[in-house]
Structure formats: structure tokens, C-alpha cells
C-alpha positions in Angstrom: 9.4 9.2 -9.8 7.4 8.9 -6.6 4.2 8.3 -8.6 5.9 5.5 -10.6 7.4 3.9 -7.5 4.1 4.3 -5.6 2.2 2.4 -8.2 4.7 -0.4 -8.4 5.1 -0.8 -4.7 1.4 -0.6 -4.0 0.9 -3.3 -6.6 3.4 -5.5 -4.8 1.9 -4.8 -1.4 -1.6 -5.5 -2.7 -0.5 -8.9 -4.0 1.4 -9.8 -0.8 -1.5 -8.8 1.4 -4.0 -10.8 -0.6 -1.8 -13.9 0.0 -2.1 -13.4 3.8 -5.9 -13.1 3.7 -6.2 -16.5 2.0 -3.4 -18.6 3.5 -2.5 -17.2 6.9 -3.7 -19.5 9.6 -2.3 -21.2 12.8 -0.8 -24.0 10.8 1.0 -21.8 8.2 2.2 -19.1 10.6 5.4 -21.1 11.5 6.4 -21.9 7.9 9.6 -20.2 6.6 7.7 -19.0 3.5 5.2 -17.2 5.6 7.9 -15.4 7.5 9.6 -14.4 4.3 6.3 -13.1 2.8 5.6 -11.1 6.0 9.1 -9.6 6.0 8.8 -8.6 2.3 5.4 -7.1 2.8 6.7 -5.2 5.8 9.6 -3.8 3.9 7.4 -2.7 1.0 5.0 -1.1 3.4 7.9 0.8 5.1 8.9 2.2 1.7 5.3 3.2 1.0 5.1 5.0 4.3 8.4 6.8 3.8 7.2 8.0 0.4 3.9 9.1 1.8 5.5 11.2 4.5 8.0 12.7 2.1 5.1 13.7 -0.2 3.2 15.1 2.8 6.1 17.2 3.8 6.3 18.7 0.3 2.8 20.0 0.6 3.9 23.5 1.6 6.3 23.8 -1.4 3.6 23.4 -4.1 0.1 24.6 -4.8 -2.8 22.8 -3.4 -4.0 21.7 -6.9 -0.7 20.1 -7.7 -0.5 18.5 -4.3 -4.0 17.0 -4.5 -3.4 15.8 -8.1 -0.2 14.1 -6.8 -2.1 12.7 -3.9 -4.9 11.2 -5.9 -3.1 7.9 -6.8 -2.6 7.3 -3.0 -6.2 7.8 -2.2 -8.0 6.0 -5.1 -7.0 2.5 -4.1 -8.5 3.0 -0.6 -11.7 4.5 -2.1 -12.1 1.5 -4.3 -11.4 -0.9 -1.4 -14.0 0.9 0.8 -16.6 0.8 -1.9 -16.0 -2.9 -2.5 -16.3 -3.6 1.2 -19.5 -1.7 1.5 -21.0 -3.3 -1.5 -20.2 -6.9 -0.5 -22.9 -8.9 1.2 
């Protein structure tokens, strides 16, 4: 269940954060839509952090192989993002 929720919530957070990088500027910061988008992104991020801490606390209750297999979907998006950042001119 955590894996499914993580994928869905991370997808939402990725979409919301991409909006901020392209539209957030001094003129749009005071718009109600921007405030709503920021609030929604913050709530999604809070859910992701709570799931990550829950998963981390379960580490002792399972084998390391199972834990790292379960952790892989959390790490892969960051690995891809870092590779994209390093490869961009």
C-alpha cells in the first residue's frame, strides 16, 4: 500500500513542483491560485515525509534486502533528477 501511495503522491508532487519552477515569480506570488497550489504541494509533501519516516522505522523489522527493495522507488526519482541536472548544459 505504501508503494502504491508513494508512486501516486510523488507523481502529484512532481507535477505541482514543476508548476512552481515555471510560473512562480514576484507578480504571481500574491495570486490565490498560487497560494492554493503551494498549500496542496505542502500537504502532499507532508504525506510523503510521514510515509518515508514510517518506512524508515520499519527497517529493523525486516531483512535488509526487503528494506532496500522497498526503498528503491524512493531513491530512483532522485537518482534520475541528479543525472539530469549533471547532464544539462
